[in-house]
C-alpha positions in Angstrom: 0.0 0.0 0.0 1.2 3.5 -0.8 -1.7 5.2 0.8 0.2 7.4 3.2 2.5 8.7 0.6 -0.3 9.3 -1.9 -2.3 11.4 0.5 0.6 13.4 1.9 2.2 13.8 -1.5 -1.0 15.1 -3.2 -1.5 17.6 -0.3 2.0 18.8 -0.8 1.1 19.2 -4.5 -1.9 21.4 -3.5 0.4 23.5 -1.4 2.9 23.9 -4.3 0.0 25.3 -6.4 -0.8 27.8 -3.6 2.9 28.8 -3.6 2.8 29.3 -7.4 -0.2 31.5 -7.1 1.7 33.7 -4.6 4.8 33.8 -6.7 3.0 34.6 -10.0 0.3 37.1 -8.8 -1.0 37.6 -12.4 -2.0 34.0 -12.6 -5.3 32.6 -11.3 -5.0 29.0 -10.2 -7.9 26.6 -9.9 -7.9 22.9 -9.1 -10.1 19.9 -10.0 -9.5 16.6 -8.3 -11.3 13.4 -9.3 -10.9 9.9 -7.9 -12.4 6.7 -9.4 -13.0 3.0 -9.1 -15.6 0.7 -10.4 -18.0 1.8 -7.7 -18.0 5.5 -8.5 -16.2 8.4 -10.2 -16.0 11.0 -7.5 -15.3 14.8 -7.9 -13.5 15.8 -4.7 -12.6 19.4 -6.0 -14.3 21.1 -8.9 -12.4 24.1 -10.3 -11.8 25.4 -6.8 -9.6 28.5 -6.3 -6.4 27.5 -4.5 -7.0 30.0 -1.7 -9.8 27.7 -0.6 -8.5 25.6 2.3 -8.7 22.0 1.4 -6.8 19.0 2.8 -7.2 15.7 1.1 -7.9 12.7 3.4 -7.8 9.0 3.0 -11.6 8.9 2.7 -11.3 11.0 -0.5 -9.6 8.2 -2.3 -11.3 4.8 -1.7 -8.8 2.9 -3.9 -10.6 -0.4 -4.4 -12.4 -2.6 -7.0 -11.6 -2.2 -10.7 -10.2 0.6 -12.9 -12.7 2.5 -15.2 -9.8 4.7 -16.4 -11.4 5.7 -19.8 -14.8 6.6 -18.2 -13.1 8.7 -15.5 -11.0 10.5 -18.0 -13.8 11.0 -20.5 -16.4 12.2 -18.0 -14.1 14.6 -16.0 -12.3 16.0 -19.1 -15.6 16.7 -20.9 -17.1 18.4 -17.8 -13.9 20.5 -17.5 -14.0 21.4 -21.2 -17.5 22.8 -20.9 -16.5 25.1 -18.1 -13.2 26.7 -19.2 -12.3 29.5 -21.6 -10.1 29.5 -24.7 -7.4 31.6 -22.9 -7.2 29.3 -19.9 -4.2 26.9 -19.5 -5.3 23.4 -18.6 -2.9 20.9 -17.1 -4.5 17.4 -16.8 -2.5 14.9 -14.7 -3.6 11.2 -14.6 -2.1 9.1 -11.8 -3.1 5.4 -11.6 -1.8 2.2 -10.2 -3.8 0.0 -12.6 -4.7 -0.4 -16.2 -8.1 0.2 -17.8 -10.5 -2.7 -17.1 -14.0 -1.5 -16.3 -15.1 1.4 -18.5 -18.6 1.2 -20.1 -19.1 4.6 -21.7 -15.7 5.4 -23.3 -13.1 3.3 -25.1 -9.5 3.9 -25.9 -10.1 5.4 -29.4 -12.6 7.9 -27.9 -10.1 9.0 -25.3 -7.3 9.3 -27.9 -9.6 11.6 -30.1 -10.6 13.7 -27.1 -6.9 14.1 -26.0 -5.9 15.0 -29.6 -8.6 17.6 -30.0 -7.8 19.3 -26.7 -4.0 19.3 -27.3 -4.7 21.3 -30.4 -6.3 23.9 -28.1 -3.2 24.0 -25.9 -4.2 21.5 -23.2 -1.4 19.6 -21.5 -1.8 16.0 -20.6 0.5 14.0 -18.2 0.2 10.3 -17.6 1.8 8.7 -14.5 1.4 5.1 -13.7 2.7 2.0 -12.0 2.2 -1.8 -12.4 1.9 -1.4 -16.2 3.7 -0.5 -19.4 3.3 3.2 -19.0 4.9 4.0 -22.4 2.4 1.7 -24.2 -0.6 3.1 -22.3 0.4 6.7 -22.9 1.1 6.1 -26.6 -2.4 4.5 -26.9 -3.9 7.7 -25.7 -1.7 10.1 -27.6 -0.1 11.5 -24.4 3.6 12.5 -24.8 4.3 13.4 -21.2 4.5 10.3 -19.1 6.2 8.9 -16.0 6.4 5.5 -14.5 7.2 4.8 -10.8 7.9 1.9 -8.5 4.9 0.7 -6.5 6.3 1.5 -3.0 6.2 4.3 -0.4 9.6 5.5 -1.6 8.6 5.2 -5.3 5.4 7.2 -4.8 7.2 9.8 -2.8 10.0 10.3 -5.4 7.4 10.5 -8.2 5.3 13.1 -6.5 8.4 15.1 -5.6 9.5 15.2 -9.2 6.0 16.0 -10.4 5.9 19.0 -8.1 9.3 20.2 -9.3 8.3 20.0 -12.9 5.0 21.7 -12.1 6.7 24.7 -10.6 9.0 24.9 -13.6 6.0 24.7 -15.8 4.2 27.6 -14.1 7.4 29.7 -14.2 7.8 29.3 -17.9 4.2 30.1 -18.5 4.7 33.4 -16.5 7.5 34.4 -18.8 6.5 33.0 -22.2 2.7 32.4 -22.1 1.0 29.7 -24.0 3.5 29.9 -26.8 5.6 27.4 -24.9 2.9 24.7 -25.4 4.1 23.5 -28.8 3.4 20.1 -30.2 6.7 18.7 -28.9 6.3 20.0 -25.4 7.0 17.4 -22.7 6.2 18.1 -19.1 9.0 15.9 -17.8 11.8 16.5 -20.3 14.8 18.7 -19.5 15.1 19.7 -23.2 12.3 22.2 -23.0 15.1 24.8 -22.8 14.7 28.5 -22.6 16.2 28.7 -26.1 13.6 26.3 -27.5 10.8 28.2 -25.7 12.1 31.5 -27.0 12.2 30.1 -30.6 8.6 28.8 -30.3 7.5 32.2 -28.9 9.1 33.9 -31.9 7.4 31.5 -34.3 4.0 32.2 -32.7 4.5 36.0 -32.9 5.3 35.7 -36.6 2.3 33.5 -37.2 0.0 36.0 -35.4 1.5 38.9 -37.3 0.7 37.0 -40.5 -2.8 36.4 -39.2 -3.2 40.1 -38.8 -2.6 40.3 -42.5 -5.2 37.7 -43.3 -3.2 34.5 -43.0 -4.2 31.7 -40.7 -2.6 31.3 -37.3 -2.6 28.4 -34.9 -0.5 30.0 -32.2 -1.1 30.6 -28.5 0.2 33.9 -27.4 -1.0 36.5 -25.0 -1.8 36.9 -21.3 -2.9 33.9 -19.4 -6.1 34.4 -17.4 -6.5 31.1 -15.6 -4.5 27.9 -14.9 -6.6 24.9 -14.2 -4.9 21.8 -12.7 -6.9 18.6 -12.9 
């Protein structure tokens, strides 16, 4: 069981988002948190502002039964999609210790299409798993950013620590570069998202938007970020 590390680690993640809000005062951070098993898909937090005091407890998790991963993703992502704006930055992080085995509404192809459509709008998806071939699962859903971890207290703690570090780096680059950094090749976990690469992507987006002003099509993401939603 990695229960203790899961609860404490995710509470530390919430605190890191609070810290990011304080560091980047022009950003507005909101959090959604959804747990799931074959008994229910439960929304613990629904686009809550990070200044709302919330401490996750073991009762919020209930990790038992089977794993309706596709249904949990499909339902929660679609609900979120219907309640965010085009200028918002959406970071969706999926953490699971089991593979899909119980969904009834969504299948793998439906999830891959949904992820693909939203990535084109600048959404960022991160898949973290254990007890499975994480690369194969992430590839099947079209998710570039992925991380595997050892199923143990130490493995869970190390994974959540790295996730928080990458998250803070993510928020910092958003503050300086905006959504221009969210190019097709962006990887939440890779070190090669260098400042030079981000600067080059920002330049390309600026050029595209200047062309758009002249009547040419643009698919860039530049401009002030209004909200950041972590799910």
